[in-house]
C-alpha positions as CSV (number, residue, x, y, z in Angstrom):
1,M,-1.0,-4.4,-20.4
2,K,-2.8,-1.1,-20.0
3,T,-4.1,-1.5,-16.6
4,D,-6.8,0.5,-14.7
5,I,-5.9,0.5,-10.9
6,H,-9.1,2.3,-9.8
7,N,-12.1,0.2,-11.0
8,H,-15.0,-1.1,-8.9
9,A,-16.8,-4.3,-8.7
10,I,-19.6,-5.7,-6.4
11,P,-19.4,-9.5,-6.4
12,D,-22.5,-11.7,-6.1
13,R,-21.6,-13.0,-2.7
14,A,-21.7,-9.4,-1.3
15,L,-25.1,-8.7,-3.2
16,D,-26.6,-11.9,-1.7
17,L,-25.6,-10.8,1.7
18,L,-27.0,-7.3,1.3
19,A,-30.3,-8.8,0.0
20,R,-30.9,-11.2,2.8
21,D,-29.7,-9.3,5.9
22,P,-31.5,-6.1,7.0
23,V,-28.5,-4.9,9.0
24,Y,-26.9,-3.5,5.9
25,R,-30.0,-1.1,5.5
26,V,-30.1,-1.3,1.7
27,T,-32.5,-2.8,-0.8
28,V,-31.3,-4.7,-3.9
29,D,-34.2,-4.0,-6.4
30,G,-33.2,-5.8,-9.7
31,R,-30.2,-3.9,-10.9
32,R,-30.6,-1.1,-8.5
33,L,-29.0,-0.7,-5.1
34,K,-31.0,1.6,-2.8
35,G,-30.2,3.3,0.4
36,S,-26.5,3.2,0.4
37,I,-24.2,5.9,1.8
38,H,-23.7,6.9,-1.9
39,G,-27.4,7.1,-2.5
40,D,-29.2,4.9,-5.1
41,F,-27.2,3.7,-8.1
42,L,-27.6,1.3,-11.0
43,L,-25.7,-1.9,-10.8
44,A,-24.1,-1.9,-14.2
45,E,-23.3,-5.4,-15.6
46,S,-19.6,-4.7,-15.1
47,F,-20.1,-4.4,-11.4
48,T,-21.0,-8.1,-11.2
49,D,-19.8,-9.9,-14.4
50,P,-16.1,-10.3,-15.2
51,A,-16.7,-10.7,-19.0
52,A,-18.6,-7.4,-18.9
53,K,-15.8,-5.9,-17.0
54,V,-13.2,-6.9,-19.6
55,A,-15.5,-5.7,-22.4
56,E,-15.9,-2.4,-20.7
57,L,-12.2,-2.0,-20.3
58,E,-11.6,-2.8,-23.9
59,S,-14.1,-0.2,-24.9
60,K,-12.0,2.4,-23.1
61,G,-8.7,1.3,-24.7
62,L,-7.6,-0.6,-21.7
63,E,-6.7,-4.3,-21.2
64,A,-6.7,-5.1,-17.5
65,A,-7.9,-3.9,-14.1
66,V,-7.2,-4.1,-10.4
67,V,-10.7,-4.1,-9.0
68,S,-11.9,-3.0,-5.6
69,V,-15.3,-3.0,-4.0
70,A,-17.6,0.0,-4.2
71,P,-17.2,2.2,-1.1
72,P,-20.9,1.8,-0.1
73,L,-19.9,-1.7,1.1
74,F,-17.2,-0.6,3.5
75,Y,-19.8,-0.7,6.4
76,Y,-17.4,0.9,8.9
77,D,-20.5,2.1,10.8
78,L,-21.7,-1.3,11.9
79,D,-20.6,-3.6,14.7
80,L,-17.7,-6.0,13.9
81,S,-19.8,-9.1,13.1
82,P,-21.7,-7.8,10.1
83,A,-18.8,-5.7,9.0
84,L,-16.5,-8.7,9.0
85,A,-19.1,-10.8,7.3
86,M,-19.3,-8.2,4.5
87,A,-15.5,-7.9,4.2
88,R,-15.3,-11.8,3.8
89,A,-18.1,-11.8,1.3
90,V,-16.5,-9.1,-0.7
91,N,-13.0,-10.7,-0.6
92,D,-14.1,-14.2,-1.4
93,G,-16.4,-12.8,-4.1
94,L,-13.7,-10.6,-5.7
95,A,-11.4,-13.7,-5.8
96,E,-14.0,-15.6,-7.6
97,F,-14.8,-12.5,-9.9
98,C,-11.2,-12.2,-10.9
99,A,-10.9,-16.0,-11.5
100,G,-13.3,-15.4,-14.3
101,A,-10.5,-13.6,-16.3
102,P,-7.3,-14.3,-14.4
103,D,-5.1,-12.8,-17.1
104,R,-7.0,-9.5,-17.0
105,L,-8.3,-9.0,-13.5
106,R,-6.8,-8.8,-10.1
107,W,-8.3,-7.4,-6.8
108,L,-7.9,-5.3,-3.7
109,A,-9.0,-6.5,-0.2
110,S,-11.6,-4.9,1.9
111,V,-11.4,-4.9,5.8
112,P,-13.5,-4.1,8.8
113,L,-11.3,-1.0,9.6
114,Q,-13.3,0.0,12.6
115,Q,-11.6,-2.8,14.5
116,P,-8.0,-2.6,13.5
117,T,-6.9,-6.0,14.9
118,A,-9.8,-7.8,13.0
119,A,-8.9,-5.7,9.9
120,A,-5.3,-7.0,10.1
121,G,-6.5,-10.6,10.5
122,E,-8.8,-10.3,7.5
123,L,-6.1,-8.7,5.4
124,E,-3.9,-11.6,6.1
125,R,-6.7,-14.0,5.0
126,A,-7.3,-12.1,1.8
127,A,-3.5,-12.0,1.0
128,A,-3.6,-15.8,1.2
129,Q,-6.4,-15.8,-1.3
130,G,-4.4,-13.7,-3.7
131,C,-5.3,-10.0,-3.3
132,V,-2.6,-7.6,-4.5
133,G,-3.5,-4.7,-2.2
134,V,-6.1,-3.3,0.0
135,E,-8.6,-0.5,-0.3
136,I,-9.7,1.5,2.9
137,A,-11.8,4.7,3.4
138,T,-10.1,8.0,4.1
139,G,-11.8,8.2,7.4
140,L,-14.4,6.3,9.6
141,A,-18.1,6.9,10.1
142,D,-17.6,7.9,13.7
143,G,-15.1,10.6,12.9
144,R,-11.9,8.7,13.7
145,R,-9.0,9.3,11.5
146,I,-6.8,6.5,10.0
147,D,-3.7,8.1,11.4
148,A,-4.7,7.5,15.0
149,P,-2.4,5.1,17.1
150,E,-5.2,2.6,17.4
151,F,-4.9,1.7,13.6
152,E,-1.3,0.7,13.9
153,P,-2.1,-3.1,13.7
154,F,-3.6,-2.5,10.3
155,W,-0.7,-0.5,8.9
156,T,1.8,-2.9,10.4
157,Q,0.1,-5.8,8.6
158,A,-0.2,-4.0,5.3
159,E,3.5,-3.2,5.4
160,R,4.5,-6.7,6.6
161,L,2.5,-8.3,3.7
162,G,3.8,-5.7,1.1
163,L,0.4,-4.8,0.0
164,P,-0.2,-1.2,-1.3
165,V,-3.1,0.7,0.4
166,T,-5.5,2.5,-1.7
167,L,-7.4,5.4,0.1
168,H,-10.8,5.9,-1.2
169,P,-13.0,8.8,-0.1
170,A,-16.0,7.8,2.1
171,Y,-17.9,9.0,5.2
172,V,-17.3,12.7,4.2
173,E,-17.9,14.9,7.2
174,R,-21.1,16.8,6.9
175,H,-20.6,20.4,5.8
176,R,-23.5,22.7,4.8
177,G,-21.7,23.9,1.7
178,L,-21.5,20.4,0.3
179,Q,-25.2,19.6,0.7
180,D,-26.3,20.8,-2.7
181,F,-25.0,20.2,-6.3
182,Y,-23.6,16.7,-5.6
183,F,-20.7,18.6,-3.9
184,E,-20.2,15.9,-1.3
185,N,-18.6,13.9,-4.2
186,V,-17.4,16.7,-6.5
187,L,-15.5,18.7,-3.8
188,G,-15.8,16.6,-0.6
189,F,-14.1,13.5,-2.0
190,L,-11.0,15.5,-2.9
191,F,-10.8,17.2,0.5
192,E,-11.2,13.9,2.2
193,T,-8.3,12.6,0.3
194,A,-6.1,15.6,1.1
195,I,-7.0,15.4,4.8
196,A,-6.1,11.6,4.9
197,I,-2.7,11.8,3.3
198,E,-1.5,15.0,5.0
199,R,-2.6,13.6,8.4
200,L,-0.7,10.3,7.7
201,I,2.4,12.4,6.9
202,S,2.1,14.8,9.8
203,A,1.3,12.1,12.3
204,G,4.5,10.2,11.3
205,A,2.6,7.1,10.0
206,L,4.8,7.0,6.9
207,D,7.9,7.3,9.0
208,R,6.8,4.4,11.2
209,H,6.1,2.3,8.2
210,P,8.8,3.1,5.5
211,E,8.0,0.3,3.2
212,L,4.3,1.3,2.9
213,Q,3.0,2.3,-0.5
214,I,-0.1,4.5,-0.6
215,V,-2.4,5.0,-3.6
216,L,-4.4,8.1,-3.9
217,V,-7.5,8.2,-6.4
218,H,-9.1,11.2,-8.0
219,G,-5.6,12.6,-8.9
220,G,-4.7,12.8,-5.2
221,G,-7.4,15.1,-4.2
222,Y,-6.0,18.6,-3.3
223,F,-2.7,17.3,-2.0
224,P,-0.6,17.7,-5.2
225,Y,-1.7,21.3,-5.5
226,Q,-1.5,22.4,-1.9
227,G,1.2,20.3,-0.3
228,G,3.4,23.4,-0.4
229,R,1.0,25.1,2.0
230,L,1.6,22.2,4.5
231,R,5.4,22.6,4.1
232,H,5.1,26.3,4.8
233,A,2.9,25.8,7.8
234,R,5.4,23.5,9.4
235,T,7.9,26.4,9.4
236,V,5.5,28.8,11.3
237,R,3.0,26.9,13.4
238,R,3.8,25.2,16.7
239,E,0.9,22.7,16.0
240,L,3.1,21.1,13.4
241,A,6.4,21.3,15.3
242,A,6.6,17.5,15.4
243,A,5.6,16.9,11.8
244,P,8.0,16.1,9.1
245,E,9.5,19.1,7.5
246,D,8.7,18.4,3.9
247,P,5.6,16.4,2.6
248,W,7.1,16.2,-0.8
249,A,9.7,13.9,0.6
250,Y,7.2,11.1,0.7
251,L,6.5,11.1,-3.0
252,D,8.4,7.9,-3.5
253,R,5.8,6.2,-1.4
254,I,2.7,7.7,-2.8
255,W,1.0,6.9,-6.2
256,F,-1.7,9.1,-7.9
257,D,-4.3,8.0,-10.5
258,I,-5.3,10.1,-13.5
259,V,-9.0,10.8,-12.6
260,T,-8.8,14.6,-12.9
261,H,-11.2,15.1,-15.7
262,D,-8.9,17.8,-17.1
263,A,-5.8,17.5,-19.3
264,A,-4.1,20.6,-17.9
265,A,-4.6,19.4,-14.4
266,L,-3.3,15.9,-15.3
267,R,-0.3,17.5,-17.0
268,Y,0.5,19.5,-13.9
269,L,0.1,16.4,-11.7
270,V,2.6,14.4,-13.8
271,E,5.0,17.3,-13.7
272,R,4.7,17.9,-10.0
273,V,4.9,14.4,-8.6
274,G,6.8,12.7,-11.4
275,A,5.7,10.5,-14.3
276,D,6.8,7.4,-12.4
277,R,4.2,8.0,-9.6
278,V,1.1,8.3,-11.7
279,V,-1.1,5.4,-12.8
280,V,-4.2,5.0,-14.9
281,G,-7.4,4.9,-12.9
282,T,-10.9,5.4,-14.3
283,D,-13.5,5.0,-11.4
284,L,-15.6,2.7,-13.7
285,P,-18.3,1.9,-13.8
286,F,-19.7,4.8,-11.7
287,D,-21.1,7.8,-13.6
288,M,-18.2,10.0,-12.3
289,A,-15.7,7.8,-14.1
290,L,-13.4,9.1,-16.9
291,P,-15.4,8.8,-20.1
292,E,-12.3,8.5,-22.2
293,P,-9.2,7.7,-20.0
294,M,-6.7,7.0,-22.7
295,R,-7.6,10.2,-24.7
296,L,-7.3,12.2,-21.5
297,L,-3.8,10.7,-21.0
298,A,-2.9,11.4,-24.6
299,D,-4.0,15.0,-24.3
300,A,-1.9,15.6,-21.2
301,V,1.4,13.9,-21.9
302,D,3.6,12.5,-24.7
303,A,3.3,9.0,-26.0
304,D,6.2,7.5,-24.0
305,T,4.9,8.9,-20.8
306,A,1.5,7.8,-21.5
307,A,2.8,4.2,-22.1
308,R,4.6,4.4,-18.8
309,I,1.6,5.6,-16.8
310,A,-0.7,3.0,-18.4
311,E,1.5,0.0,-18.5
312,A,4.9,0.1,-16.7
313,N,3.8,1.9,-13.6
314,P,0.7,-0.3,-12.7
315,A,3.0,-3.3,-13.2
316,A,5.5,-1.7,-10.8
317,L,2.8,-0.9,-8.3
318,Y,1.2,-4.3,-8.4
319,P,3.9,-6.7,-9.5
320,A,3.1,-10.4,-10.2
321,R,3.1,-12.5,-7.2
């Protein structure tokens, strides 16, 4: 089936928790979520209703999705108790959401990453409920980076369970140049992704966890276009003396979605990383989603490659369990 691996949902259990507990600092006003780290946004029916989700997929020429929670519900900036409560509400809710269309929908777990041991425990619980992977942010609200040694319990657990880890930009560091024009999303998200994956490579995290699979959204951010700069820097800068020699050597463990909004960029991505490392993603139902994902794919690659990216690769990334 043509499968979207970057698709968001907000289950009712999580919305109920948001509405009744002020610790989450948001207001649920009808179909609008107000005050989140991503600002105010409309809760489209496909965020909460599996039938609407399937209908939306079909309207885009897709048949199935691997859904993950919207990043405003990560809550890495809270104490462990409310963060864990939200992760559990998300995971229980996504399991129920996907049960509404089990032949079409599967889900990624959410974890309280600010406490890596608790995150590992919740990931194991979610795996028992049927998640097929896990989604985490590219960094934490307090500035910690996910390649730090303290996060080893999480990475060890994800590798042990055989669950791919999707890195979704969130908690973009404040930069004056990103304050206007919605550039925190337009530019900052891509930079965050490049920072996260290049740090994981340079810090040796992928060497320590050789079975780990990483999924990069938004076309992999800037990494596919600037990985060569990191490779060169390794040859001339002592700060990278202990880093791996070639970041491209890790492509067999990294997947990239097609959310580039540009056929020429997507064509380059497929050529650079290989057609077997690219999967369909849309970012639905946010307004920054691909409006016509299958047309973008058809404009970028031939029909056989498009079928591979839309069907075979998602099945390989998230095999039936």
